[in-house]
C-alpha positions, -999 to 999 in steps of 0.1 A, spaced: -584 -443 -525 -609 -472 -527 -609 -477 -490 -614 -439 -484 -646 -440 -504 -660 -474 -495 -655 -475 -457 -673 -442 -450 -702 -455 -470 -706 -483 -444 -695 -511 -468 -671 -537 -454 -638 -535 -472 -611 -562 -473 -579 -555 -492 -559 -582 -510 -524 -585 -525 -523 -584 -563 -497 -580 -591 -496 -562 -624 -480 -574 -657 -460 -545 -671 -451 -546 -707 -417 -531 -701 -387 -540 -679 -394 -535 -643 -381 -554 -613 -416 -556 -600 -424 -580 -628 -404 -606 -609 -422 -601 -576 -457 -592 -586 -466 -628 -598 -461 -640 -562 -483 -612 -550 -510 -622 -574 -508 -658 -562 -511 -646 -526 -541 -625 -536 -557 -655 -552 -555 -675 -519 -567 -645 -499 -597 -642 -522 -604 -679 -521 -604 -678 -482 -624 -646 -480 -650 -658 -505 -654 -692 -489 -663 -675 -457 -684 -647 -471 -700 -668 -498 -714 -641 -521 -744 -647 -544 -726 -628 -572 -691 -614 -577 -690 -581 -596 -656 -574 -612 -649 -539 -625 -618 -550 -643 -581 -546 -642 -554 -567 -627 -568 -565 -592 -600 -583 -604 -581 -614 -618 -573 -633 -585 -608 -625 -572 -625 -638 -604 -603 -670 -605 -613 -677 -569 -650 -671 -576 -648 -694 -607 -633 -723 -587 -660 -718 -560 -687 -717 -587 -698 -682 -577 -714 -664 -607 -693 -634 -621 -705 -602 -637 -677 -583 -654 -679 -546 -664 -654 -532 -690 -654 -494 -689 -632 -487 -718 -634 -491 -756 -608 -518 -756 -606 -548 -733 -573 -554 -714 -556 -587 -708 -571 -593 -673 -606 -586 -685 -602 -609 -715 -594 -637 -691 -622 -628 -667 -647 -625 -696 -642 -662 -703 -652 -670 -667 -681 -645 -664 -718 -652 -667 -724 -617 -680 -700 -591 -696 -713 -555 -694 -695 -530 -716 -693 -493 -716 -686 -488 -753 -704 -505 -782 -670 -513 -799 -664 -539 -772 -697 -558 -781 -693 -593 -795 -715 -619 -809 -714 -637 -775 -749 -635 -760 -735 -629 -726 -722 -595 -736 -745 -565 -728 -740 -529 -737 -748 -509 -706 -727 -478 -707 -707 -467 -677 -724 -461 -643 -719 -425 -632 -730 -405 -602 -764 -391 -610 -758 -365 -583 -736 -347 -608 -767 -333 -623 -779 -317 -591 -754 -288 -587 -764 -254 -576 -750 -225 -598 -751 -201 -568 -729 -224 -548 -706 -229 -578 -701 -191 -581 -697 -188 -544 -670 -215 -544 -651 -199 -572 -657 -162 -567 -667 -161 -604 -697 -144 -619 -723 -151 -646 -718 -136 -681 -684 -150 -689 -679 -186 -700 -665 -210 -674 -638 -235 -684 -632 -266 -661 -597 -281 -665 -587 -313 -649 -565 -344 -655 -585 -371 -638 -584 -382 -602 -546 -380 -600 -542 -348 -619 -520 -344 -650 -486 -325 -652 -490 -323 -690 -524 -305 -688 -512 -283 -659 -482 -272 -678 -502 -266 -710 -527 -244 -690 -499 -225 -674 -484 -217 -708 -517 -206 -723 -532 -190 -693 -530 -154 -705 -549 -163 -737 -574 -184 -718 -582 -159 -691 -590 -133 -717 -621 -154 -727 -628 -178 -699 -632 -179 -661 -611 -210 -653 -616 -237 -626 -585 -258 -626 -584 -291 -606 -547 -297 -606 -544 -329 -585 -527 -334 -551 -493 -318 -550 -495 -307 -587 -503 -270 -583 -488 -248 -611 -500 -213 -602 -501 -200 -566 -511 -221 -536 -532 -251 -544 -566 -256 -528 -586 -281 -509 -623 -283 -515 -630 -258 -487 -605 -233 -501 -631 -207 -512 -626 -178 -535 -593 -166 -519 -574 -199 -522 -551 -202 -553 -572 -176 -571 -563 -147 -594 -586 -128 -618 -606 -153 -639 -587 -183 -624 -590 -205 -594 -572 -237 -586 -581 -267 -564 -562 -299 -557 -594 -320 -556 -631 -315 -556 -655 -341 -541 -690 -331 -530 -685 -297 -545 -680 -309 -581 -717 -309 -590 -718 -272 -582 -688 -266 -604 -705 -285 -632 -735 -263 -628 -716 -232 -638 -692 -249 -663 -696 -243 -701 -666 -263 -714 -642 -289 -701 -606 -297 -709 -594 -331 -696 -583 -367 -701 -604 -394 -717 -610 -419 -690 -643 -437 -696 -660 -426 -664 -651 -390 -669 -664 -391 -705 -697 -406 -695 -700 -381 -666 -696 -353 -692 -723 -369 -713 -746 -370 -683 -741 -332 -676 -738 -324 -713 -706 -304 -712 -687 -301 -745 -650 -309 -740 -616 -308 -756 -598 -340 -748 -561 -348 -743 -560 -386 -739 -532 -401 -718 -508 -416 -744 -493 -441 -718 -527 -456 -709 -528 -493 -712 -539 -506 -747 -541 -470 -758 -576 -470 -743 -579 -433 -736 -571 -424 -773 -598 -450 -784 -623 -436 -759 -616 -400 -771 -618 -411 -807 -653 -426 -802 -666 -395 -785 -652 -373 -813 -667 -395 -840 -700 -392 -823 -697 -354 -824 -696 -351 -786 -660 -339 -780 -629 -326 -797 -595 -342 -795 -566 -318 -793 -542 -327 -822 -504 -324 -818 -493 -288 -823 -528 -273 -819 -529 -244 -795 -555 -252 -768 -566 -216 -765 -573 -214 -803 -594 -245 -803 -615 -234 -773 -619 -198 -785 -631 -211 -819 -656 -234 -801 -669 -205 -781 -677 -186 -813 -695 -216 -828 -729 -218 -811 -742 -243 -837 -713 -267 -830 -719 -263 -792 -756 -272 -796 -746 -302 -818 -721 -314 -792 -747 -312 -764 -772 -331 -785 -746 -358 -791 -737 -359 -754 -774 -364 -745 -776 -393 -769 -744 -409 -755 -754 -405 -718 -765 -437 -700 -780 -425 -667 -797 -459 -664 -763 -478 -666 -760 -486 -628 -796 -497 -626 -792 -520 -657 -761 -536 -642 -778 -540 -608 -807 -558 -624 -783 -581 -642 -766 -589 -608 -800 -594 -591 -811 -618 -619 -780 -639 -614 -785 -638 -576 -820 -652 -581 -807 -680 -603 -780 -688 -578 -806 -690 -550 -828 -713 -570 -799 -737 -577 -788 -737 -541 
């Protein structure tokens, strides 16, 4: 997925081997350490040739061999932690980094190198055209639009929940459902060019994935149901869409539950509790205009549209220092 996004943008892309530590029995736990070591030597060789001014690590196990190589080559590291809890790899990289940018204030520490930046999101999400959104879906103004998705990979749990409650939901909402590749649950699934006749029935349309069309869908969306990945939450804050969250329970370090808890405590989202019918929660929200306005106000306060620029300025500052010391 990374390569499919980076290469068309004209940015050189070099993959490396890497390994993941799984906190459960898996045969890959015996082979992945060797892949991580191979990734370290690859990173060292690539970096020695490329000689970057700064290394920006977004976190996760793939960043660890790169950051170790950068540290040994005395290349300054900027780490960004998206979630409300820092994983093992990031805790290691944080000790090597010159600056640690965090997406949630809970991750802040007394260490002066830690900076609360929020999470960088695509500002283009604010530029959707409602007319194109209605054309893509075949929907019409006047009835609230509900966007349902389970992150970039889709979610079987959310898809099944929507299928179970679809009759109740369709009585109140027009529903855009991004099901994920190969995870359709109602009729044929759609690509982004599917149009109004692809996987659609009255008040419901399904897509496998939406890319450039997503801003237009946001432009007509009133409410969102989805996971609690950090980038998704900050994107919802940017476009001020109230949401009902179903955090992924198996997410590492329970980070999605913690992300969702923060947004709920700030008044920006609701978290679906075990046993709560999704349709009842959403319908109650529709009939609570004061709560909707309160959630939008909280989302506006949480949004960090300047996050990418803030991080870029930090990186440029370290580049200048590196050039002066060279």
